Every structure is written in structure tokens, then in C-alpha cells.
C-alpha positions in Angstrom: -5.1 83.1 10.0 -7.2 85.7 11.1 -9.3 83.5 13.0 -5.8 81.8 14.9 -4.9 85.2 16.1 -8.2 86.4 17.4 -8.2 83.5 19.7 -4.4 84.4 20.6 -5.9 88.0 21.3 -8.9 86.4 23.7 -6.2 84.3 25.6 -3.9 87.2 26.4 -7.1 89.0 28.3 -8.2 87.0 31.0 -4.4 86.8 32.5 -4.3 90.9 32.5 -7.4 91.0 33.4 -6.9 88.8 36.7 -3.1 91.3 37.1 -4.8 94.4 36.7 -7.9 93.5 39.0 -5.2 91.7 41.8 -2.8 95.0 41.9 -6.1 96.9 42.4 -6.9 94.6 45.3 -3.5 94.9 46.6 -3.5 98.3 46.1 -6.8 99.1 48.1 -5.7 97.0 50.3 -2.1 99.0 51.7 -3.9 102.0 50.9 -6.3 101.9 53.2 -3.8 99.6 55.7 -1.8 102.1 55.7 -4.6 104.6 56.4 -5.9 102.5 59.7 -2.2 101.9 60.6 -2.2 105.9 60.9 -5.3 106.8 62.1 -4.4 103.6 65.0 -1.6 105.5 65.9 -3.4 109.2 66.3 -5.7 107.3 68.4 -8.5 107.2 66.1 -10.2 103.9 65.6 -10.2 103.0 61.9 -13.8 101.8 61.7 -14.1 102.8 57.3 -10.1 101.1 57.0 -11.2 97.6 58.3 -14.9 97.6 57.4 -13.1 97.4 53.9 -10.5 95.5 54.4 -12.8 93.2 55.5 -14.7 93.4 52.7 -11.9 92.6 49.9 -10.1 89.7 52.5 -7.2 92.1 51.8 -4.5 90.5 55.0 -7.7 89.2 57.2 -4.9 89.1 60.6 -3.4 93.0 60.2 -6.9 94.3 59.0 -8.3 92.0 63.1 -5.4 93.6 64.9 -6.6 97.0 63.4 -10.2 96.4 65.2 -9.2 94.9 68.0 -6.9 97.9 68.5 -8.9 100.0 67.5 -11.6 99.2 70.3 -8.7 99.1 72.7 -8.2 102.9 72.6 -12.0 103.7 73.2 -11.5 101.5 76.3 -14.3 98.8 74.7 -13.3 94.4 75.0 -11.6 93.1 71.8 -12.4 90.6 70.3 -10.8 86.9 71.3 -8.7 86.3 67.7 -5.9 88.2 68.0 -3.8 89.5 64.9 -0.5 91.5 64.5 0.4 94.7 63.6 4.1 96.5 63.4 6.0 96.6 66.8 6.8 100.5 65.7 2.2 100.7 65.5 2.6 99.2 69.4 5.5 101.4 70.6 3.1 104.4 68.9 0.6 103.4 70.5 1.6 102.8 74.0 3.3 107.0 73.7 0.6 108.3 72.6 -2.2 106.6 75.3 0.6 108.3 78.1 1.3 111.6 76.7 -2.6 111.7 76.3 -3.5 111.0 79.8 -5.4 107.8 78.7 -3.9 105.7 81.3 -6.7 102.9 81.0 -6.3 102.5 77.5 -2.7 101.9 78.4 -3.1 99.7 81.1 -5.7 98.0 78.6 -3.6 97.9 75.8 -1.2 95.9 77.5 -1.9 93.7 79.5 -4.1 92.6 75.7 -0.3 92.6 74.5 1.4 90.7 77.2 -1.5 88.4 77.9 -0.4 87.0 74.1 2.8 87.3 74.3 5.7 89.0 75.3 7.2 91.4 73.1 10.7 92.4 74.8 10.2 95.9 72.1 8.2 97.5 74.1 9.3 96.5 77.6 9.6 99.8 79.0 6.4 100.3 78.4 5.2 97.1 79.8 7.5 98.6 82.9 5.2 101.6 83.4 2.4 99.5 83.2 3.6 97.5 86.0 5.1 100.9 88.0 1.0 102.4 87.4 -0.3 99.2 89.1 2.4 99.4 92.5 4.1 96.5 91.3 7.3 98.8 91.8 9.8 95.9 92.2 9.1 93.7 89.1 8.9 97.6 87.0 12.3 97.7 88.5 14.7 96.2 85.9 13.0 98.1 83.1 12.8 101.5 84.8 15.7 101.6 87.1 17.9 103.5 83.9 15.2 105.9 83.7 16.5 109.0 84.9 13.0 110.6 86.8 12.2 106.5 87.9 16.4 106.0 88.9 15.1 109.1 91.4 12.4 107.3 92.7 14.4 104.2 93.8 16.8 105.8 94.7 14.9 107.4 97.6 12.0 105.6 97.5 9.6 108.5 97.2 7.0 108.8 94.7 6.3 112.1 93.3 1.9 112.8 94.1 1.9 116.2 94.5 5.3 118.1 93.0 6.6 119.5 96.2 3.7 119.2 98.5 2.8 115.1 98.7 5.1 111.8 97.8 4.2 108.1 98.3 7.1 106.0 99.5 7.2 103.2 97.9 8.6 100.9 100.3 5.9 101.7 103.0 3.3 102.4 101.1 2.4 105.5 102.7 1.7 108.9 102.1 3.6 112.0 103.4 2.2 115.9 103.8 5.6 118.5 103.0 3.0 120.9 104.9 1.7 120.7 108.1 -2.1 121.9 107.3 -2.5 119.0 104.1 -2.1 116.7 106.5 -5.2 115.6 104.9 -4.2 114.9 101.8 -2.1 111.5 103.2 -5.9 109.4 103.0 -8.1 111.3 99.7 -6.0 109.4 97.7 -7.1 105.7 97.2 -5.1 102.1 97.9 -5.2 101.2 94.1 -4.4 104.2 92.0 -2.6 105.0 88.4 0.9 105.9 90.3 2.0 107.7 87.2 0.2 110.1 87.2 1.4 113.2 88.6 0.3 116.9 89.9 1.4 120.2 89.5 1.0 121.9 92.5 -1.1 125.5 92.8 0.2 126.2 96.4 2.2 129.0 96.8 4.6 127.3 99.3 5.3 131.3 101.0 1.6 131.8 101.6 1.4 128.9 103.1 3.3 128.9 105.5 1.7 132.3 106.3 -1.6 131.0 106.3 -0.4 127.8 108.8 1.2 130.7 111.1 -2.1 132.8 111.6 -3.8 129.2 112.0 -1.6 128.4 114.5 -3.0 125.2 116.9 -6.5 126.3 115.9 -8.9 123.8 115.4 -10.1 124.4 112.0 -10.2 125.7 108.5 -8.9 128.3 106.1 -8.3 128.5 102.2 -7.1 131.7 99.4 -7.7 131.4 96.3 -7.6 132.7 92.8 -9.5 132.3 90.3 -10.7 128.5 91.2 -6.9 127.7 91.9 -5.5 127.3 95.9 -2.7 129.0 96.8 -3.0 127.9 100.3 -4.5 125.6 102.6 -4.7 124.7 106.0 -7.0 122.1 107.9 -6.3 121.5 111.3 -7.6 117.9 112.6 -10.8 118.6 110.3 -11.5 116.5 107.5 -12.2 119.1 104.3 -14.1 116.7 102.6 -16.1 114.9 104.7 -16.5 116.6 108.6 -20.0 117.9 107.8 -20.8 120.8 109.9 -24.1 123.3 110.7 -22.5 126.7 108.8 -24.8 129.6 110.5 -25.2 133.2 109.2 -23.2 132.1 105.4 -26.5 130.7 104.3 -27.6 134.3 104.7 -25.9 134.5 100.5 -28.1 131.7 99.3 -30.9 132.7 101.2 -30.4 136.8 99.6 -29.6 135.4 95.8 -32.1 132.9 96.2 -34.5 136.1 97.4 -33.4 138.4 94.6 -32.8 136.0 91.8 -36.6 134.5 92.3 -37.9 138.7 92.2 -39.5 138.1 95.4 -40.9 141.3 97.1 -42.2 140.2 100.3 -39.5 141.4 103.1 -40.0 145.3 103.3 -37.8 148.3 104.7 -37.0 149.8 106.3 -37.6 146.6 109.1 -37.3 146.9 112.6 -35.2 144.2 114.1 -37.0 144.9 117.4 -38.4 141.3 119.0 -38.8 138.1 117.7 -41.1 136.6 114.7 -43.7 135.1 115.5 -44.3 132.2 113.4 -47.0 129.9 114.0 -47.2 130.3 117.5 -43.4 129.9 118.2 -41.0 132.8 118.8 -37.9 132.8 116.0 -35.3 134.5 117.6 -32.4 136.6 116.5 -29.0 136.8 118.1 -29.4 140.9 119.0 -31.3 143.5 118.8 -30.2 145.4 115.5 -33.5 148.1 115.6 -34.3 149.4 112.7 -32.3 148.2 109.1 -33.2 150.3 105.7 -31.9 147.7 103.9 -31.3 143.7 102.5 -27.2 145.5 102.2 -27.4 146.3 106.3 -28.9 143.1 106.5 -26.6 141.5 105.5 -23.7 143.4 107.2 -25.3 142.5 110.5 -26.3 139.6 110.0 -29.8 139.7 111.3 -31.6 136.6 111.5 -34.9 138.1 111.2 -35.0 139.4 107.9 -33.0 136.3 106.1 -35.6 134.1 108.7 -38.6 135.8 106.5 -36.9 135.4 103.1 -37.1 132.1 103.6 -41.2 132.5 104.3 -41.0 134.2 100.6 -39.5 131.9 99.3 -41.1 128.9 100.4 -39.3 125.1 100.9 -39.4 124.5 96.5 -37.9 127.7 95.8 -35.1 127.3 98.5 -34.2 124.0 97.9 -33.6 124.6 94.4 -31.2 127.5 95.7 -30.0 125.0 97.7 -29.2 122.5 95.5 -27.0 125.4 93.2 -25.0 125.5 95.3 -24.2 122.2 95.4 -25.8 121.6 99.9 -27.9 118.2 97.9 -26.4 114.9 98.9 -26.7 113.8 95.8 -24.8 116.0 93.9 -21.0 115.1 94.3 -18.0 116.7 92.9 -14.3 115.1 92.6 -11.1 116.5 94.9 -8.2 115.8 93.2 -9.0 111.5 92.8 -11.9 112.0 95.7 -15.2 111.7 95.0 -17.2 113.2 98.1 -20.6 115.2 99.0 -20.1 118.7 99.7 -23.4 120.0 101.7 -26.8 118.4 102.0 -29.7 118.0 103.9 -29.6 116.9 108.1 -33.2 117.5 108.9 -35.5 117.7 106.3 -38.0 121.0 106.2 -41.4 120.2 107.8 -42.9 123.2 108.4 -42.7 126.9 108.2 -40.9 127.8 111.6 -37.6 124.9 110.0 -38.0 127.0 106.8 -36.8 129.9 108.4 -34.2 128.1 110.3 -32.7 127.4 106.9 -33.2 130.6 105.4 -30.4 131.3 108.1 -28.6 128.5 108.1 -30.0 126.5 111.0 -31.0 123.3 111.7 -31.6 122.3 108.5 -28.0 122.3 106.0 -24.6 120.9 106.3 -21.6 121.4 104.5 -18.0 120.3 104.5 -15.3 123.3 105.0 -14.4 122.9 101.7 -17.9 123.4 100.5 -16.8 127.2 102.3 -14.2 127.9 99.8 -16.1 126.3 96.3 -19.2 129.2 97.3 -16.6 132.0 98.3 -14.9 131.0 94.5 -18.3 131.6 93.3 -19.1 134.7 94.2 -15.5 136.1 93.5 -16.1 134.2 90.1 -19.8 136.5 89.5 -21.6 133.2 89.7 -19.6 131.5 87.9 -19.7 127.7 89.4 -16.1 127.1 90.5 -14.6 123.9 92.2 -11.5 125.4 93.7 -8.1 122.8 93.3 -5.1 122.6 94.6 -3.2 120.6 91.6 -3.6 120.6 88.6 -2.1 117.7 86.6 1.0 117.8 85.2 2.2 114.7 83.1 2.8 111.0 83.5 6.0 109.9 85.4 8.2 108.2 82.6 6.7 110.6 79.3 7.4 113.7 78.6 5.7 115.7 80.3 2.4 117.4 78.8 0.1 119.9 80.0 -3.6 119.2 80.6 -6.4 117.7 82.5 -6.7 113.9 83.1 -9.7 113.1 81.0 -12.7 112.4 84.0 -10.2 112.3 86.8 -11.5 115.6 88.7 -14.3 117.5 88.6 -11.6 120.3 88.0 -13.8 123.3 85.9 -15.9 120.9 83.7 -19.2 123.0 84.3 -16.9 126.6 84.7 -19.1 128.3 82.1 -21.4 127.8 84.1 -23.9 130.7 86.6 -25.0 129.8 89.2 -27.1 133.3 89.9 -27.1 136.3 86.9 -24.5 139.0 88.8 -27.0 142.3 87.9 -29.8 140.6 90.3 -27.6 140.0 93.3 -25.7 143.0 93.5 -27.0 143.8 97.1 -25.3 140.8 97.8 -21.9 142.1 97.4 -22.5 145.6 99.0 -23.9 143.9 101.8 -20.7 141.5 101.7 -18.5 144.9 102.0 -20.4 146.5 104.6 -19.7 144.0 106.6 -16.7 145.3 106.9 -17.1 148.4 106.1 -19.6 149.4 108.1 -19.5 149.9 112.2 -22.6 147.3 112.8 -20.7 145.3 109.9 -19.6 141.7 111.9 -16.8 141.2 109.8 -15.2 144.7 110.7 -12.6 143.2 112.7 -11.2 141.5 109.7 -10.4 144.9 107.6 -7.1 145.5 106.5 -6.3 148.9 104.8 -4.3 147.8 101.1 -6.9 145.3 100.4 -10.7 145.1 99.8 -12.4 142.7 101.6 -16.2 141.5 101.6 -17.5 139.2 103.7 -19.9 137.0 105.4 -19.8 135.6 108.9 -21.8 132.6 110.2 -21.8 131.0 113.7 -23.6 127.9 114.9 -23.0 124.8 116.5 -23.3 123.5 119.8 -21.1 125.6 123.0 -18.4 126.7 122.3 -19.7 127.8 118.9 -18.0 126.9 115.5 -17.5 130.5 114.0 -17.8 130.3 110.1 -16.7 133.2 106.9 -17.1 133.3 103.0 -15.2 136.4 101.9 -14.1 137.8 98.4 -11.6 140.1 97.9 -10.2 142.5 95.7 -6.8 143.9 94.1 -6.2 145.7 91.1 -9.0 144.1 89.5 -7.9 140.6 89.9 -9.9 138.9 92.4 -9.5 136.3 95.4 -11.5 134.1 97.1 -10.8 132.9 101.3 -13.1 130.7 103.5 -12.8 130.3 107.3 -13.7 127.7 109.9 -12.5 128.0 113.5 -13.8 125.2 115.3 -15.2 126.5 118.8 -13.8 129.4 117.7 -17.2 131.5 119.3 -18.8 134.6 117.9 -17.4 134.7 114.1 -17.5 138.7 114.7 -14.2 138.7 117.3 -11.2 135.6 116.8 -12.5 134.5 113.2 -12.4 138.5 111.5 -9.1 139.1 113.8 -8.2 135.7 111.8 -8.5 136.8 108.8 -7.3 140.2 109.3 -4.1 138.9 110.6 -3.5 136.6 107.5 -4.4 139.7 104.7 -1.7 142.0 107.2 1.0 139.4 107.0 -0.1 138.7 103.3 0.7 141.7 102.2 4.3 141.7 102.3 4.4 138.9 100.3 1.9 140.1 97.8 3.8 143.3 97.4 7.4 141.7 97.2 6.2 139.7 94.1 4.8 142.9 92.4 
């Protein structure tokens, strides 16, 4: 009897062990499936979870789909073998991709789902996908009853930059609210993510003042604070694609380079009375400045001879290094909204000492876009911090709860914001020279002076007659730093009409500024 009882016990142990193993297997599978699902719903690829689930062979179809969607949210190509997840998980992922501004991944995700089968539960997101691709009529049945889209379909106006630029979904054309911002109508690519909406940094009152100040003059004006453009006017010039010889505004870079490289070849007092003799060829100044006591006065009066000497002292390698730091480099591209472009470049190589001196004063060698002017002004206004002034920041994805932030990989926007191009302590004479350009009788910017705000600037004149005029400047008021830039095509010598234009702007801006206080 004892032996029989023992055999019965042995027979009962094996089924219990199998059941126990099944429970452990199922429990582990459910746990890691749940954990993997929660990760994927938070846009985290569940790499470890799918490895374990694959190892224990738990619900292979579900596990395969977790792996596929994990690849999709990373922007990778999924496996051809598809599986399944709960529709609630698909919805959560679609919404999270949009609220996190992962538009390209969202497109790939919806394509993946709808290439396999129609999912009525996800029709709204399918509509967003179609709309984002520019298939507005195909998207209409899915979106027309939603508030934001109802307005779009009623007016045919799709907001691109709120209050500044919209897209006509019927005519497929962009329309700017402001004359001075017409260039925005041409900078967006033909195919884009139409769900992306920007918030404008433009102040309507200041924009009006800027447009009135510029009038019918061909050229460019921009006014910014802390890397955000408050007003911008581009009259018959493309701020991103039109290139011009900048003239003496380059002296800011030349002097910054000279001081930063600890050069000590240019001696003061400096006597500007006759041309420099550079290898038997005369290098002229635009006027005889006489005795110049320091770099500050040299910058204020814009002496070509001093900065030609600085260029010679630096040499080609050092000067080109600093040119490049300030984005005068055809290999350096940046983005403005959704357009990539080269802000400045070298049009003529430095081949001898004479062309080196020309480069030091901004002639022949460099060419810049109007946008480069406000970029450089903002860099000086921010104490050397590499700046990329914006006219709009990312607002939200149309049809999704509004969120803040900058869309991934969308623009150059402040990604190098912590980088400093120069050491502020070394280049203080540059700022004092810009200040004296406004304050001293010899200053080329004296006509810009206003009584309520401190202005510092550098003028430049270049090109064929009638000459082009340029100004790069910094304005300070109550410890706030502003930057401004002006380009007047055929505006003549910058110390006259261009400087007066800056004066007129700030004189008019005064009332708006104090009304806001």
C-alpha cells in the first residue's frame, strides 16, 4: 500500500509542475507585454521587452507588432511581417507622435497601418495624415466637423504663421499679411507638413512703424530682441538669397579677430593722411581722417587704413577662420523656418596682400545676405552668443491639443545658443567703437542718434554707384539688449540716408515702447 501511495504522489507532481511553468510563462508574457505596451505608448521602443517575449515565444504576433512600431517611432523601416496591437494603443501612439511634433514618424506610422487594412477607429488620424500631405479634399470627410478644420474649409485659409502668413488650400498659394514680409510667400517648400503651425514673433505695431520708415526704399530692415525678430521689412530683395558686398560692417569682424588673436602690430596714434603702399599698389581710405588715437575712434570713423592693416596683421588663415565663425563661409548653411540657405560666402579668394587688406574692410572678398546682417547684429547684442534670429517659433500641430516647443530638426533655432563666437572681455573696444560711431562728431552713425535709447552701430558702404549702404547695430534700454540691421539698395553713403533711417525708426518706436511700459 505504501508503494502504491508513493507512485500516486509522483504522478500528481508532474502536472502541477507543468501548470506552474505555464503560469510563470503566462505571467511573464503578460507582464512584459504590458510593460512593452506602456513603453510604446510613451514613444519608447520596448527593445528589452520584445527580446524577452521573443525568447519565451509569448504571443508572437503581438510581440512582432511591438517591435515594428518601435522601429517606426525611431524612424526606421519595420519588418514586412505584421502583427497586431489594441486599437487604443494605436490611437495613443498616433496622438503622442503628433503632440511630440514627430510629424515624419506619424506619417510613416499611419502609412504602415493603412497599407495593411482600413481602421475606422483611426479615421481622424488618417484624415490628419491626408491633410498633412496636402490632400485636403480627401481629408475633408474625416476632419470637416472639427473646429480648427471647419474654419479652414470655410475660408480656404490654412494658418502657417499666425497673423502673418496663410496658405490658400484651393489656389495652393501663400499670402502674407504684410508687404514687408512678402518674401515669406516663396520660402516654404512645395511639399511640406501642412499640419505645422507657427507662432509669429512680429509685433504688429512695430512692423507698421518699420514698413512706414522704409517706405518705398529697396532694401531690408530688421529689429530683434533676444533672438526674436519683432519687425522685418524686405522690399524687393530676398533676405535669404540676395548677396551683396557688405563694406565696412565687416570691420566689426576684423577688429574682433584682431583683438581675439592678441595681435599688436597696428600702433596708435595712427595717421590717416595718405594711402597705404601694399606691394607697390595704393590702398585708399574713403577720406583723410588725420590723427586717430585708438581702435575705438578708428571704428567710429570707419578708417579703411587701420582695418586694412589689421587684415594684413591677421593673415589669410586667421581672418578666414573668423570669417567662418561669423558664417561667412559657403559651406555653412542654416535654416530660417523650413528653408536652408547660406547666409554669407566668399566670392573672391584672397590671393595676395592687397586682397587680404580688402577682405579686412569688407570689399571684393565677402558677400552677405540681408539676413546675415541681423544675425551678426544679434550676436553682438547677446555678448558674442551665436544667434539665429527667428520670425516665428513652433506653435502646435493643427487638430491636436496645442503644445509648445520647437519641432525636431525643423530649424536652426538656437541649437547653438550656448556657443559663444568671441570672448566679450577681449573685444570691449569693438562695443566702445560702435558707441562712439553714434556719439562722436567724427562718427559715421551720428545722424542715427536719438535721445531716449542708447544706440551702438557700425555703418558700411559698398557696391557700384549708386552705392549700397548697410548698418549693423545694438540698442540698449533698461538692461535689455536689442539688435537691428539695415540695408538700403543704392542708398548712398551709409552715414547719411541709412543713419537717418535708423534715427527715424527709433524716434517713431519711442511712443510704442513707452505705451507698453
